[in-house]
C-alpha positions in Angstrom: 15.9 22.9 0.3 13.6 21.5 3.0 13.5 18.0 4.3 10.6 15.7 3.8 9.5 12.6 5.7 10.8 10.5 2.8 14.5 9.7 3.0 14.5 8.7 -0.7 13.3 12.2 -1.8 15.7 13.9 0.6 18.7 11.9 -0.8 17.8 12.7 -4.4 17.3 16.4 -3.6 20.7 16.6 -1.8 22.4 15.1 -4.7 20.7 17.5 -7.2 18.8 14.7 -9.0 15.3 16.0 -8.7 13.4 19.2 -9.3 10.1 20.6 -8.0 7.5 21.5 -10.6 3.9 22.8 -10.3 1.3 20.1 -10.2 -1.7 21.0 -12.4 -4.2 18.8 -10.7 -4.0 20.8 -7.4 -5.2 24.3 -6.7 -5.0 26.8 -3.8 -7.8 29.0 -5.1 -9.7 30.6 -2.2 -13.1 29.7 -3.6 -12.2 26.0 -3.6 -10.8 25.8 0.0 -12.5 28.6 1.9 -14.1 27.2 5.0 -13.3 23.6 4.0 -11.7 20.9 6.2 -9.2 18.2 5.2 -10.9 15.2 3.6 -8.7 12.7 5.4 -10.7 10.7 8.1 -10.3 12.1 11.6 -8.1 15.0 10.5 -10.4 18.0 10.4 -7.6 20.6 9.9 -8.3 23.6 7.7 -7.7 23.0 4.0 -4.7 24.6 2.3 -5.2 23.1 -1.2 -7.7 21.2 -3.3 -7.2 18.2 -5.6 -9.3 17.9 -8.8 -10.8 14.3 -8.5 -13.2 14.9 -11.3 -14.6 12.2 -13.5 -15.5 11.6 -17.2 -19.1 11.6 -18.4 -20.7 11.6 -21.8 -20.9 15.4 -21.5 -17.1 15.8 -20.8 -15.0 15.9 -17.7 -16.8 17.2 -14.6 -14.5 18.7 -11.9 -14.8 17.5 -8.3 -12.5 19.3 -5.8 -11.4 17.5 -2.6 -9.8 19.6 0.1 -6.7 18.7 2.0 -4.5 20.1 4.8 -0.8 20.6 4.5 0.0 17.3 6.2 -2.0 15.4 3.6 -0.6 16.7 0.3 0.8 13.2 -0.6 4.5 14.1 -1.1 3.8 17.5 -2.5 4.9 20.9 -1.2 3.0 24.2 -0.8 5.4 27.0 -1.8 4.2 30.6 -2.4 0.6 29.4 -3.1 1.6 26.8 -5.6 1.5 23.0 -5.1 4.8 21.4 -6.2 5.6 17.8 -7.0 9.0 16.3 -7.4 10.4 14.6 -10.5 13.8 13.3 -11.4 16.0 15.4 -13.6 
């Protein structure tokens, strides 16, 4: 267990009421993040993961990957190359 900046999540984790699962919308593939910087304004740190912010067209869904640093994973965790998100048990 590691602590987050969210006391609600920390409390649920300490009480065993949540679990961490892989988030399919995120990737740590080298070809998606190599040489990229965090998309957050004024951050500029090296990217550790990419979020698929693709969109739907008449030809199907087109991927669009946005890179983010470890501080801007929006409540997710990077563990052994996998982006995890919490959910209640």
